[in-house]
N, C-alpha and C positions, 0 to 999 in steps of 0.2 A: 562855419565856412572858413576856408583858408585864404588869406590875402597875401600879395607880395610884400616883402619887407620894404619899409620906407627907407629912403636914403638918409644919410646922417644929417644933411642940411635941413631936410623937411622935418625930421624928428626934433631937431633943436628948435625950429620955428614953432612947432606945436607945443613943446614944453614951455617955451618962453611966454606963450599966450596964457598959460595956466597961472602965471604969477609966481613969486618966490615960494620955496618950500619952507614951511615954518620949522624951527628947531624943536626937536622933541625934548621934553624934560628928562632928567637922569633916570627917574623911576620908570619912564616908558622905555628907555634904552635898555635898562637892566631887565625889565619884564620881557622885552623882545628877545634878549639873549636866552632867557629861560624858556621862552615859548618856542623859539626856532630850534628844530631838532639838531641841525648841524652845529649851531653855536652852543647849544646845550651839551652836546657830546664833547666839543672842544673844551668847554668850561669844566666839565667833569674830569676829562683827561688831565687838564692843567692842574686842578686841585689835587687829583690823585697823585700825580708826579710830585707836586710840591710837598705833599705829606708823606707819601710812601718812600721816596728816595732818601730824605734825611733819616726817617725812622729805620729804613733798611740799613743804611750806612752805620747809624749809631748802635743799633741793637743786633746787627748780624755781622757786618764787615769788620767793625772795630774790635768786637770781642774775638774775632778770628785772628786779628793782628796780635792781640794780647796773648791768646793761646799759643800762637806760633812762637812768640818771644819767650813765653814761659817754658815751653818744651825745649827751645834752644838753650835757655839758661840751665835747665835741668841736665841736658846732655853735657853742657860745659862743666857743670858741677861734678858729674860722674867722671869726666876726663880729669878734672883736678884731683879727685879722690884717687884715681888710678895712678896719677903722677906721684902722689904722696905714698902710694903703696910701694913703688919701686925704691923710694928713699928710706922707708921705715922697715922693709922686710929683706930677708936674705934671698938673693937671686936664685940660689940652688935649692934651698929647703922651703922657701916661701913663708917661713916663720918670722915673727917680729924680732928685730934685733934688740935683745935685752941684755943689759940695761941700755936705755937710749942714750947715746953719747951726746956730749955737749955740742959737737959739730952738727949732729942731726937736728938737735933742738934749735940751733941757730938757723939752720937751713929751713926748718919748718916755720920759724918766725919770719924769715925773709920772704918765703913763699906766701904766707898770710898777707904780708904787706903788698907784695907785687900783684897778687891775684885778687886783691880787695875782698879777702875772706874775713868774716866776722869772728870765726873761731875754728880751731882744729882740735879734735879729740881722738885719742887712740884707746880702744878698749881691749882688755884681755878676753879670752873665750868665756869667762864667767860673768862678764859685764863690768868688771872693775876698770876705772879710768886710770891708765898707766901713763898717759901724757895728755896735756891740755895747754893751749896757749894762755889759758887763765889758770895759774898754778893752784888756785883754790879748789879746782875741780878734781885734782889728782887724788885718787883713793876712793872717790865716790863710786857707788855700785848702781848700775842701771838695772832696775828690777822690773822694768815695764815688759808687758807681754809681747809686744811687737818685736822687741830685741831678741828674746829667747825663743821665739817661734819663727818669725819671718827672716830676720837678719841671720840668726844662728842656722837657719835652713838654707842659706846661700842666696837669699833674695836681696837685690839692691833696692833701697827705699829712697825715693826723692819726694819731698813734701814742701809745698809752698807755704810759708808762714807769713801772714799779713802783719803789717806794722801794728804795734800795741796789742799783740795777741800772744798765745802760749805755744811753745814748741812741743814736739812729741815727748820730750823729756819733762815737760811741765814747767819750763823756764820762761818767764815773761820777757818779751823782747821789744825794743824801741824802734827797730828798723825792719825793713822787709827783706827776708832771706829765703834761700832754698836750703832746706835741711836734707843732707844726703848721708846715707849709711852704706858703706861698701864693705861687705863681708870678706874676710881673709880666709880662704879655703886652702887647706893643705891635704892633697889627695882626697878631696871631697869631705874633709873633716874640718869643722869650724875651728879656727885658731885665733879669732879676734875680729875686730872691725875698726874701720876708720870713719869718723864722723866729721863732715865738713859743713860749715855754715857759710854759704856764699851770699855776700851782701849785694842785693840787686836794687837797692833803694834809688840810686842815682839813675840807673837805666830805666826803671819804672817811672820815675818822675819825669825824665826826658820824654819817654813815650807818651805819658799822660798829657804832658804839655803839648806835644805834637798833635795828639788826637783831639784835644780840646780846640786847638787852632783849626784843625780840619773840620770839626763839627761847626765851629763858628763860620768858617768859610762856606761850608755847604749850606747852612741855614741862610746866610746872606745871599749866596748865589740863587738859592731857591726863591727867596723873596723877590730878588731882582727879576728872575725869569717870570714869576707869577705876575708881577706888576707890568712887565713888558707885554706879556700875552694878554693880560686883562685890558690894557690900553688898545691892543690890536682888536680884541673882541668888541670893545665899545665902538671903535672906529668902523669895524665891519658891520656892527648892528645899525649904526647911523646910516651907513651907505645903503644897507638893505632897506631901511625904512624909507630913505629918499627914493630909492629905485621903485619900491612898492607904490609910493605916492605918484611917481611919474607914470608907472605902468597902469595905475588905476585911472589916471586922467586920460592916458592914451586909450585905455580900454573903453572909456565912456565915448570917446570919439569913434572908435572902431564899432562899438555897439550901435551908435546912431547910423553910421554908414551901413552896417549890416541890416538894420531895420529897413533902410531905404532900398537896399539891394534885395532883401527878402520880399519886400512889398512889390517891387518891380518884377522880381522872378515869379512871384505868385500870380501876378497878372499875366505874365507870359505863359506860365504853365496852364492857367485857366483857359487862355486863348488857344493854346496848343491842344489841350484836351478836347475843347469844343471842335476844333478842326479834325482831330483824330476820330472823334465820335461821328462827325458828319461823313468822314471817309469810310469809317467802319459800317455806318448805316447804309451808305451807297453800295459798298462792297457786299454787305449782307443781302441787300435788296437785289443786286445783280445775281448773287449766288442763288438766292431763293427763286428768282425768276427763271434762272437756268435749270434748277432742279425741278421747278414746277413745269417748265417746258418739256424737259426730258420725261417726266412722269406722264404728262398729258399725251406725249407722242407715243409712249408705250401703251397707254390705255387705248388710244385711238387705233393703234396697230392691232391690239388684241380684239377690239370690237369689230374692226374691219375684217380681220382674219376669221372671226367667228361666223361671219356671213358666208364665207367660202365653204366649199365642200371639202373641209379637212376633217380628218379623224380627231377625236379628243386627244389622243397621244401626240399627234403632230402639232395640234394647237398648244398643248402644254409644253412641248419641247421648244417651240418658238418663244413661248413666254419665258421659260427658264433661260434661254440664250439671251433674250433682251435684258433680263434682270442682271445677268453676269457681265454684260457688255458695257455697262455704264462706267466711265473712268472715275467719277467722283465718289463712288461707293467703295468702302474698304472691304469688299468681299473677295474671298478666294474664288478661283474659277472652279468651284465645286459646290454642288447642291442637288436637290431633288424635289419633285412634287408628288404628293400622295393624293389619292382619290378614295372616297368611301363608296364601295360598290354593293355587293349583295349583303354582306355582314355589316350592320351599322356600327359595330365596335371594332372594326379592323381597317387599318390604313393600307391601301394597295399602291405600291410605287409604280407610277406610270412613265416617268422619265427621270433621268439623272445625268450629271456631268462630273467627271473626275473620279468616280467610284471604282474601286477594284471589284473584280468578279466576286470575290468572297464577301465583300461588304454589300454588294448589290443583292446577292443571294440571301444574306442574313436580314436585310431590311426590306425585302420584296413584300412581305406580309408582316405588318407591325400592329399588334393589338393595342388598344387604348390603354394607357398607363405604363407601357413598357418603353424604356429609354426616354430621352428628353423629348423626342417628337411625340411619342405616345402620351407622355404626361401633359404636353401642351394641348393635344386633342381632347384628353379627358377633362382638363381644367377650362378649355375653351378660351384660354388667354395666351398672349405672346410670352414665350419663355426664352431667356437668354443665358448663355454660359460663355465665359471667356476661356475655359479650358475643359478638358474631359473630367468632370467631377463625378461624384457618386450617383448622379442621376442618369449617367450613361451606362445602360445595362449591357449593351452589345460591345464587347471588348475583343479586338482582333490583334494578334501578335504583330509587332513592328508597325502598328498603325500610328502615324504621326499625331501628336497632340493638336487640338484645334478647339475653336469655339463655335457656337451655333446661334442663329436666329431661327426659332420655330414659330411660324405664324399660321394659326388655324384659318381655314376658309369656312366662314359661317354664313348660313342663310336662316334667318329667323331663329337664332340661337341653336341651330342644328349644324353639326360639323359635317361638311361635304368633302373636305380634303385638308391638306396642310402643305405649306411651303417651308422647306428646310434649306437654309443658306449657310455655308461654312465661312468662318472668319479666322484670322490668325490667332494663335495662342496669346493671351494677354490683351486682346482687343477690348476697348472700352465701349460700353453700351451707348448708342447714339440715337437720340429721339428722331432725328431726320431720317435715319435709315429705317427705323421702325415705322415711321409715318409712310415712307415710300412703300415698304413691303405690305403694310396694311391696305394701302390703296390698291395695289396689285391684287391682293387677296379678295378685296371687295369686288374688283372688276371680274376676277375669275368666278366669283360667286354668282354674279349676274349672268355671265356666259353659261355657267353650268345649269342654272335654273331655266334659262332660255332653251338650252338643248333638251332639258328634261321635259319641258312643255311641248317642244316639237316632237319628241319621241312619243309622248302620250297622245298627241294629236294624230300622228300617223298610225298609232296603234288602234285608236278608237275614232275613226273619221265621223263627221256629222251625217246623220241619215237624211 
């Protein structure tokens, strides 16, 4: 049952009577966080964010930074090589200016210093070193496959060489560089190459230091967020536990009040049911009395009319009119009464109400067993149908659907006639209606046997 909400003042008074709420131990609070669906979801999300965000940053975002920087440095290395190309080659022919002049050598050494290059080398088309910022390299021949296939084919090669590893030429190196080969093409013919070693150690160290600081910051930030959210979860869990305790106590009070209300309501319902039963019994008694009075009136009327000099058809017509006139019966103003005459297995229609001429003609003589009325006469039992089912053999076009009560008129288990009353389609079978029609059929049976005796008496008078 639903009750109005208590006001705040009353709620506080009720809670205060329950005594102070005991503090739950930490294990109970943690268990409640895991048990509560909402808090469990928040805890899962919190741990997921705390783990996934740093991992995502460290293993996805930071490598992207490194890749972007590396690609940028490779492009810068190519630009530097192109700059050296204009210094070392003839602008018109594109060939290397040989022999390399002292001024060119000095310019190359200055560029190496200004651009923080680890080394500059110039190769002839057969791979021989014709210039190097390290004089010991001059005259050496580059016999590696990449030089004579890729570089000689016009492809620019940039290669990141990690610290304490080996370059493409096989030279061990102590710093981190980008090794770049720029082919010198003359009318699509390989004429030599410029090799540049760009020292990126300082830039990479600065980036690594920055990324390490960011990693540490992200980890510390994640830990702080996790701790903060965890404190909030613990506080929320304690508040929920306290609320549940208060609600449980209030629930007990509500349950007691509900028990009292249910008990009183049950008493009221019981008293009300008794009163309704008494009213219903009185109403049923009044209805039964009225039905009995109407039935008795019709029976008396039939018995009284049977003493008059009326023909059988007139008597049956009055009987049918009386049946259809009662307002408390759910009959249509349509029906008929059959009598058995010469043929003991044929019903002869003596009177009807509401029938069409075609239906009156079809049903004027009805053998036992045909249609619903004939089946009732054959079975000597009351038959009921709430619509025109397959027991209705007489079918007339455009005839409205209907139901039927078919009540045989029996005298010592012999059929003397039948009462057929129409009801609306879907009408439910009613024991009161059957009882009434059975009473009328029994009355008609008495009237018929009395008339039969009178006819026999007149036919064979006593001598």
